[in-house]
C-alpha positions in Angstrom: 108.9 94.3 88.0 107.6 93.7 91.5 110.1 92.6 94.1 110.4 89.1 95.4 107.8 88.1 98.1 109.5 87.4 101.4 108.7 83.9 102.7 109.7 82.2 106.0 110.4 78.5 105.8 110.0 76.8 109.2 111.2 73.2 108.9 113.8 71.1 110.7 114.7 69.1 107.7 117.8 70.9 106.4 117.8 69.2 103.0 114.1 70.0 102.3 114.4 73.5 103.6 117.5 74.2 101.5 115.9 72.7 98.4 112.7 74.7 98.9 114.7 77.9 99.4 116.7 77.3 96.2 113.6 76.4 94.1 111.5 79.3 95.3 114.3 81.8 94.5 114.9 80.5 91.0 112.5 82.9 89.2 113.1 85.8 91.5 109.5 85.6 92.7 110.2 84.7 96.3 113.0 85.6 98.8 113.3 83.1 101.6 114.5 82.9 105.2 115.0 79.5 106.8 114.2 78.7 110.4 114.8 75.1 111.7 113.0 75.7 115.0 110.0 77.6 116.3 112.4 79.8 118.4 114.3 80.7 115.2 111.0 81.4 113.4 109.8 83.6 116.3 113.1 85.6 116.2 112.8 86.1 112.4 109.2 87.3 112.6 109.7 89.6 115.5 113.0 91.2 114.3 112.9 94.9 113.8 111.7 95.7 110.3 110.8 92.1 109.6 108.4 91.5 106.8 107.1 88.1 105.6 104.3 87.8 103.2 103.8 84.0 103.7 104.9 81.3 106.1 105.6 77.7 105.2 105.3 75.9 108.5 106.0 72.3 109.4 103.8 70.8 112.1 106.4 68.9 114.1 109.4 71.0 115.1 112.1 70.1 117.7 110.9 72.7 120.1 107.1 72.5 119.7 104.0 72.1 117.6 103.6 74.2 114.5 99.8 74.3 115.0 100.2 76.0 118.4 102.8 78.4 116.9 100.3 79.3 114.1 97.5 79.9 116.7 99.9 82.2 118.6 100.7 84.2 115.5 97.0 84.8 114.9 96.5 85.9 118.5 99.3 88.4 118.0 97.5 89.8 115.0 99.8 88.5 112.3 97.5 87.7 109.3 99.9 86.7 106.5 99.0 83.3 104.9 100.4 80.2 106.6 100.6 77.0 104.7 101.2 73.9 106.8 103.7 71.3 105.5 103.6 67.9 107.1 104.2 64.2 106.6 100.7 63.4 108.0 97.6 64.0 105.9 95.0 62.5 108.2 91.7 64.3 108.4 92.2 65.1 112.1 95.6 66.7 111.4 94.2 68.8 108.5 91.3 70.0 110.6 93.5 70.8 113.6 95.9 72.8 111.4 93.1 74.8 109.7 91.5 75.4 113.1 94.8 76.8 114.4 94.6 79.5 111.7 96.5 78.0 108.8 95.2 79.0 105.4 96.2 75.8 103.6 97.7 72.4 104.3 99.9 70.3 102.0 101.3 66.8 102.8 104.9 65.7 102.2 106.1 64.6 99.7 104.6 67.3 97.5 105.0 68.6 94.0 106.8 71.9 93.8 104.4 73.3 91.1 101.4 72.5 93.3 103.0 74.3 96.3 103.8 77.3 94.1 100.2 77.4 92.8 98.8 77.3 96.3 101.3 80.0 97.5 100.3 82.3 94.7 96.6 81.7 95.3 96.9 82.5 99.0 98.9 85.6 98.3 96.4 86.8 95.8 93.6 86.4 98.3 95.6 88.0 101.1 96.6 91.0 99.0 92.9 91.8 98.2 91.7 91.1 101.7 91.0 93.5 104.6 93.8 91.7 106.5 96.6 92.8 104.3 98.7 95.4 106.2 102.0 96.8 104.9 104.6 99.0 106.8 105.3 102.1 104.8 107.5 104.6 106.7 105.6 105.5 109.9 102.4 104.2 108.4 100.5 101.0 108.5 99.1 100.7 104.9 95.8 98.8 104.3 95.3 98.6 100.5 91.8 97.1 100.7 90.7 100.0 103.0 92.6 102.6 100.9 94.0 103.9 104.2 97.3 104.8 105.9 97.5 104.9 109.7 100.3 106.5 111.7 99.9 104.9 115.2 102.4 107.3 116.8 100.3 110.3 115.9 97.0 108.6 115.6 96.7 110.0 112.1 94.7 108.4 109.4 95.2 109.2 105.7 92.5 108.4 103.2 93.7 107.4 99.7 92.0 107.3 96.4 91.8 104.0 94.5 94.6 105.0 92.2 96.8 106.4 95.0 96.4 103.1 96.9 97.2 101.1 93.7 100.4 103.2 93.1 101.6 102.8 96.7 100.9 99.1 96.7 102.8 98.5 93.4 105.8 100.6 94.5 105.8 98.7 97.8 105.8 95.4 96.0 108.9 96.5 94.0 110.9 96.1 97.2 112.6 99.5 97.1 113.6 99.2 93.4 112.8 102.0 91.0 109.7 101.5 88.8 109.6 103.1 85.4 106.7 105.4 84.7 105.3 103.4 81.9 105.3 100.2 84.0 103.4 102.0 86.8 101.0 103.5 84.3 100.3 100.1 82.7 99.7 98.4 86.0 97.5 101.0 87.6 95.6 102.2 84.6 96.0 99.4 82.2 96.2 100.1 78.5 94.5 103.4 78.0 95.6 105.8 75.2 94.0 108.7 77.1 96.3 108.3 80.1 99.7 110.0 80.0 102.7 110.3 82.3 101.2 113.7 83.3 98.3 111.8 84.9 100.7 109.7 86.9 102.8 112.7 87.9 99.7 114.4 89.2 98.7 111.4 91.3 102.3 111.2 92.7 102.2 114.9 93.6 98.9 114.5 95.5 100.1 111.3 97.2 103.2 113.1 98.4 101.1 115.9 99.8 99.4 113.3 101.9 102.3 111.2 103.2 105.4 113.3 103.1 106.2 115.7 106.1 107.9 118.0 103.5 106.4 117.2 100.1 109.0 119.5 98.5 111.8 117.2 99.7 110.4 113.7 99.3 112.0 111.1 101.4 109.4 108.3 101.3 108.3 108.4 97.6 111.4 109.2 95.7 111.8 110.2 92.1 114.3 108.1 90.2 115.5 108.5 86.6 112.5 107.6 84.5 110.3 106.5 87.4 109.7 106.3 91.2 110.9 104.3 94.2 109.4 103.8 97.6 111.5 103.7 100.8 109.1 101.6 102.9 111.5 101.2 105.8 112.1 104.9 106.2 110.5 106.5 109.3 109.9 110.0 108.2 109.4 111.2 111.7 113.1 110.6 112.4 114.3 111.6 109.0 
């Protein structure tokens, strides 16, 4: 039910890039953007409203070195997983890539299933780390810290464990409505004592914390049979 994870593919080999994009999109697990140069990658990452959960990064690009680019991303505070893709698997190249801030390193040619497994492993680790930060309306959402931060107003909102789990699951749905029973099963697991009323109570309390006008929800919206998050909506301008 969760939405596809946005992935940036930075590689100047058009055949490889297109094949990767096609294969990663097959199961609906990932949504890809292709960048043949570091300049194009930079533009994609810095675009207004841009969100990428993972970057597949070649080392040798026409306009620079992927390792230097990765190091710059880390200096800018971008902490999403970066997996280096390269034709060289020498120890020195692997070490320099990891030292630049890459999370993993895979040599070409590679097996797609191995790449997928490594991507999933990196995303699982990232999602549960203190580094994970998601943009939700005017807030920066840190699931691990169970906290929302509105930088414009220097406002911090503390969430309960269940509130953070609800918000994270709705965010992962990519703006699509999530049925109540799906949300219940994901957040509470199978528990016969938990009803939709429990979920509705948590949604109510969450809206009290994040909506400027909880009676007219704009960020956490009720849909037929469930709920939907509008993560790109800036409630300060709504």
